[in-house]
C-alpha positions as CSV (number, residue, x, y, z in Angstrom):
1,X,0.0,0.0,0.0
2,X,1.3,3.4,-1.0
3,X,1.9,5.6,2.1
4,X,-0.4,8.6,2.4
5,X,1.3,11.7,1.1
6,X,2.0,14.4,3.6
7,X,1.3,18.0,2.6
8,X,4.4,20.1,2.4
9,X,4.9,22.7,5.1
10,X,5.2,26.4,4.5
11,X,3.1,28.8,2.4
12,X,3.2,31.5,-0.2
13,X,1.0,34.7,0.2
14,X,-0.2,36.7,-2.7
15,X,0.8,40.0,-1.2
16,X,-0.6,43.1,-3.0
17,X,0.2,45.5,-0.1
18,X,-3.5,46.1,0.8
19,X,-5.2,45.4,4.1
20,X,-6.6,42.0,3.1
21,X,-3.3,40.5,1.9
22,X,-1.6,42.0,4.9
23,X,-4.0,40.2,7.2
24,X,-3.4,37.0,5.2
25,X,0.3,37.4,5.7
26,X,-0.1,37.8,9.4
27,X,-2.3,34.7,9.5
28,X,0.1,32.6,7.4
29,X,3.0,33.6,9.6
30,X,1.1,32.0,12.6
31,X,-0.5,29.0,10.8
32,X,1.8,27.9,8.0
33,X,5.4,29.0,8.4
34,X,7.9,29.4,6.8
35,X,6.2,32.1,4.7
36,X,7.1,33.4,1.3
37,X,5.5,36.5,-0.2
38,X,4.7,37.0,-3.9
39,X,3.8,40.4,-5.4
40,X,2.7,40.5,-9.0
41,X,2.9,43.6,-11.1
42,X,0.4,42.6,-13.8
43,X,0.1,46.0,-15.5
44,X,-2.0,47.9,-13.0
45,X,-2.2,51.7,-13.4
46,X,0.1,52.4,-10.5
47,X,2.7,50.6,-8.5
48,X,2.2,52.4,-5.2
49,X,1.2,49.1,-3.5
50,X,4.6,47.6,-4.1
51,X,6.2,49.9,-1.5
52,X,3.6,48.7,1.0
53,X,4.1,45.0,0.0
54,X,7.9,45.3,0.6
55,X,7.4,47.0,4.0
56,X,4.9,44.3,5.1
57,X,7.1,41.4,4.0
58,X,10.0,42.9,6.0
59,X,7.7,43.5,9.0
60,X,6.4,39.9,9.1
61,X,9.9,38.5,8.3
62,X,8.9,36.6,5.1
63,X,11.8,34.3,4.3
64,X,11.6,35.5,0.7
65,X,9.6,38.2,-1.1
66,X,9.5,38.1,-4.9
67,X,8.2,41.0,-6.9
68,X,7.3,39.7,-10.3
69,X,6.8,41.9,-13.3
70,X,4.2,40.4,-15.6
71,X,3.2,43.2,-17.9
72,X,-0.2,42.0,-19.1
73,X,-1.9,45.3,-18.8
74,X,-2.3,45.9,-22.6
75,X,-4.0,42.5,-22.9
76,X,-6.5,43.0,-20.0
77,X,-9.4,45.4,-20.4
78,X,-9.9,47.1,-17.1
79,X,-10.0,50.5,-15.5
80,X,-7.2,49.2,-13.3
81,X,-4.9,48.6,-16.2
82,X,-5.9,51.5,-18.5
83,X,-5.2,54.9,-17.0
84,X,-7.3,56.5,-19.8
85,X,-10.5,55.0,-18.3
86,X,-12.1,56.7,-15.3
87,X,-12.3,54.9,-12.0
88,X,-15.9,54.4,-10.8
89,X,-16.8,56.6,-7.8
90,X,-19.9,56.5,-5.6
91,X,-21.0,53.3,-7.3
92,X,-24.0,51.6,-5.9
93,X,-23.1,48.0,-4.8
94,X,-24.8,44.9,-6.0
95,X,-25.4,46.1,-9.6
96,X,-23.1,45.3,-12.6
97,X,-19.6,44.0,-12.2
98,X,-17.5,47.3,-12.1
99,X,-15.0,48.5,-14.7
100,X,-12.2,47.8,-12.1
101,X,-12.7,44.0,-12.8
102,X,-9.5,42.7,-14.3
103,X,-10.2,39.7,-16.6
104,X,-8.8,36.4,-15.2
105,X,-6.7,38.3,-12.6
106,X,-7.1,35.8,-9.8
107,X,-6.7,32.9,-12.2
108,X,-3.4,34.3,-13.4
109,X,-2.2,35.2,-9.9
110,X,-3.1,31.8,-8.5
111,X,-1.5,30.0,-11.4
112,X,1.8,31.8,-10.8
113,X,1.5,31.1,-7.0
114,X,0.8,27.5,-7.7
115,X,3.9,27.1,-9.8
116,X,5.9,28.9,-7.1
117,X,4.4,26.7,-4.3
118,X,5.2,23.5,-6.2
119,X,8.7,24.6,-7.0
120,X,9.5,25.6,-3.4
121,X,7.7,22.6,-1.9
122,X,5.1,24.7,-0.1
123,X,1.7,23.3,0.9
124,X,-0.5,26.4,1.1
125,X,-1.4,29.4,-1.1
126,X,-3.0,32.4,0.7
127,X,-5.2,34.8,-1.2
128,X,-7.1,37.7,0.3
129,X,-10.3,37.1,-1.7
130,X,-13.5,38.3,-0.1
131,X,-17.1,37.4,-1.0
132,X,-19.0,39.8,1.2
133,X,-17.7,43.4,1.2
134,X,-16.2,43.2,-2.2
135,X,-16.8,44.9,-5.6
136,X,-18.7,42.0,-7.3
137,X,-15.7,40.3,-9.0
138,X,-16.6,36.7,-10.2
139,X,-13.2,35.4,-9.3
140,X,-13.7,36.2,-5.6
141,X,-16.5,33.7,-5.4
142,X,-16.2,30.5,-3.3
143,X,-17.1,28.2,-6.2
144,X,-14.2,29.6,-8.3
145,X,-11.7,29.2,-5.5
146,X,-12.7,25.6,-4.8
147,X,-12.6,24.9,-8.5
148,X,-9.0,26.2,-8.7
149,X,-8.0,24.1,-5.7
150,X,-9.1,21.0,-7.7
151,X,-7.0,22.3,-10.7
152,X,-4.1,22.5,-8.3
153,X,-4.5,18.7,-7.6
154,X,-4.9,17.7,-11.2
155,X,-2.3,19.9,-12.9
156,X,0.8,19.4,-10.8
157,X,3.4,16.7,-10.6
158,X,3.2,16.9,-6.8
159,X,-0.5,16.1,-7.0
160,X,-0.4,13.5,-9.7
161,X,2.8,11.5,-8.6
162,X,2.8,12.1,-4.9
163,X,-0.8,12.9,-4.0
164,X,0.3,16.1,-2.4
165,X,-2.5,18.7,-2.0
166,X,-1.6,22.3,-2.3
167,X,-4.4,24.1,-0.5
168,X,-5.9,27.5,-1.4
169,X,-6.5,29.3,1.9
170,X,-8.9,32.2,1.7
171,X,-9.5,33.0,5.4
172,X,-11.2,36.4,4.7
173,X,-13.7,35.0,2.2
174,X,-16.8,35.3,4.4
175,X,-15.7,38.2,6.6
176,X,-17.0,41.8,6.3
177,X,-14.4,44.6,6.0
178,X,-15.2,45.4,9.7
179,X,-14.5,41.8,10.6
180,X,-11.2,42.0,8.7
181,X,-10.2,45.1,10.6
182,X,-11.0,43.4,13.9
183,X,-9.0,40.3,12.9
184,X,-6.1,42.4,11.8
185,X,-6.1,44.3,15.1
186,X,-5.8,41.0,17.0
187,X,-2.9,40.0,14.7
188,X,-1.2,43.4,15.1
189,X,-1.3,44.2,11.4
190,X,0.4,47.5,10.9
191,X,-2.3,49.3,8.9
192,X,-0.1,52.3,8.4
193,X,2.0,50.2,6.0
194,X,-0.9,49.1,3.9
195,X,-2.3,50.7,0.7
196,X,-5.8,50.2,-0.8
197,X,-6.5,53.1,-3.2
198,X,-7.0,52.2,-6.8
199,X,-5.8,55.7,-8.0
200,X,-2.3,55.6,-6.5
201,X,-0.8,59.0,-5.8
202,X,0.8,60.3,-2.6
203,X,-2.4,60.0,-0.6
204,X,-5.6,57.9,-1.0
205,X,-8.3,59.5,-3.2
206,X,-11.1,58.6,-0.7
207,X,-13.5,58.1,-3.6
208,X,-12.8,54.8,-5.4
209,X,-14.4,51.5,-4.4
210,X,-11.3,50.4,-2.5
211,X,-11.1,53.6,-0.4
212,X,-14.8,53.5,0.4
213,X,-14.8,49.8,1.4
214,X,-11.8,50.4,3.6
215,X,-13.3,53.5,5.3
216,X,-16.6,51.5,5.9
217,X,-14.6,48.7,7.5
218,X,-12.8,50.9,9.9
219,X,-15.9,53.0,10.8
220,X,-18.0,49.9,11.5
221,X,-15.2,48.3,13.5
222,X,-14.9,51.4,15.6
223,X,-11.2,51.9,14.7
224,X,-9.2,54.8,13.3
225,X,-7.5,54.2,10.0
226,X,-3.9,55.6,10.1
227,X,-4.0,55.9,6.3
228,X,-6.8,58.3,5.8
229,X,-7.4,60.4,2.6
230,X,-6.4,64.0,2.9
């Protein structure tokens, strides 16, 4: 009888530099060390988040932080990759998928993280996807994430030959933004190092979906955000 495969230790966190991925990094540090961090520049309209990602990786002592340039922006139709398109402001939630949706973004990011995890013998991928206080992106839904986990088993040598299961951990999936703030407070996440604004710039715009969701989370949690728009 073939012995049951043991899942490799360690994890890789898809680290954008925002509050959700920072909270995932804090959790991974506790639950699945050693922790690697992976930041992907896929062609978004600004790279301000990278400074935050680097600072967070240092703060949580990631054993390795990789910043990967994957300039797919010209191929992906989105307000986040095309600076000539306006960012939506004061959008009513629950209607159409917004223009900030990036086609196949989480599929691409998870695929890169899967190759990284298998190559470095890591058993867990952390993604800060959220299905409650989110902008309506289809690749943040639980059914997509579970489907990708099945892909991870079927499409890797580790899964086929050794029966190793690389898990996709989405610990924030069913938390509101306020819940994420409370969890981050318990984990001592340094909010001042994080960045959420879609617009970039020196200070947050305070108007885009990301800024509004962040503000809503801190207000409902009864906390003060150290990164407040001017």
